[in-house]
N, C-alpha and C positions, 0 to 999 in steps of 0.2 A: 770904727770910723764914724766921723760925724757926717751929717748930710752934705755939708759943704765939700768935704773930702771925696765923698762918693760922686758928687756932681762934677768936681774938678777932674777926677780920673775919667769919668764918662766923657766929658768934653774932650779931654786929651786923646782918648781912644778914637772918638769920632773924627777929630781933626787929623789924626794919623791915617785913618781910613780914607778920608777925603784927599789927603796929600798923595797917598798911594794911587788913588784913582786918577789924579791929575798926571802922575808919572806914567801910568799905563796909557792914557790918551796921548801924551806927548810922544812916547815911544811908538805907539801905533801911527800917529800922524807922520812922524819921521820916516817910518818904514814905508808908508803909502806914498809919501812924497818922493822918496828914493826910488820906489818901484815905478812911479809914473814918469819921473824925469830921466833916470838913467837905467831903468830896469832892462830895457832891450839892448843897451849898448855895452854893458859890463860883461866880463868873462864869467864862466861857470864857477871858477874859484872865488871870485868876488861875491857872486850871488850866494855861494855856500857860506861864506863868512858872514854876510849880511843876514841870511836866514838863521844861522846858528846863534848870532847875537840876539836876534828877535825871539827865537825859540827858547832861549834861556831867560831873557828878561821879562817877557810878557807873562808867562805862567807864574813867575815869582811875584809879580805885581798882583795877579789874581789871587794867589795863595795868601799874600800879605794882607790884601784888603779883606779877604774872608776871615782870616785870623783876628784882625783888629775888630771887625764888625761883630763877630761872634763873641769876643770878649766884652765888647760894649753891651751887647744884648744880654749876656749873662749878668753883667754888673747892674744893668737896669733892673733885671728881675730880682736880684739880691737886694738892691736898694728899695724896691717896692715892698719887699717883705719887712725890711727894717723900718722904713719910713713910708707908711701907707699913703700919706698925703702927696708923696712925690709923683710928678707927672712924667711919664715916659712916652716917647714917640717912635721908638725903634720897633719895627715889625719883622716878622719872619719872612714875609713875601719879598722884602728888599734883600734879605740874606739869600733867598733862592734865586730871584730874578737877575740881580746884578752880576753875579759870576756867570750865569748862563749868557747874558748879553755880552760880557767881556770875552767869554770863550767863543761865542759866535763871531764877534768882530775879529778875534785873533785868527780863527780858521778862514774867515772870508778874506782876510788880507793875504794869506798864502795863495788862495785861489786867484786874487787880483794879480799878484806877482806872476803866477803861472800864465794867466791870460796875457799879460804884457810881454812876457818872454816867448810865448808861443801863440802868436796871433793866428786867427782863422784865415785861411786863404780861400777866396771865393772865385 
């Protein structure tokens, strides 16, 4: 592959990861808005459907982001071996911290729904 082809593939992988991250935050925002506005008013069956959809979609986004970013990181390393002058900015800390943040937000949103549905009585 030429340097241009490496670069183009790398940009496409990063753009894909960025798009997946945007989808994750859109799904997360939708879930949190639904929890806040109608969480206490809907039936258990409706909450089960909402939670199931969120439970299936959010981890797929996390996994998709991780796959794209790992592929981009590997491609960057291979590109650096082939073309030593190439500049790469992808770091392992991003690969570690972003899925941890996404998973934390994912779990916190379930806690938020629980708190909305089961308010503390004082």
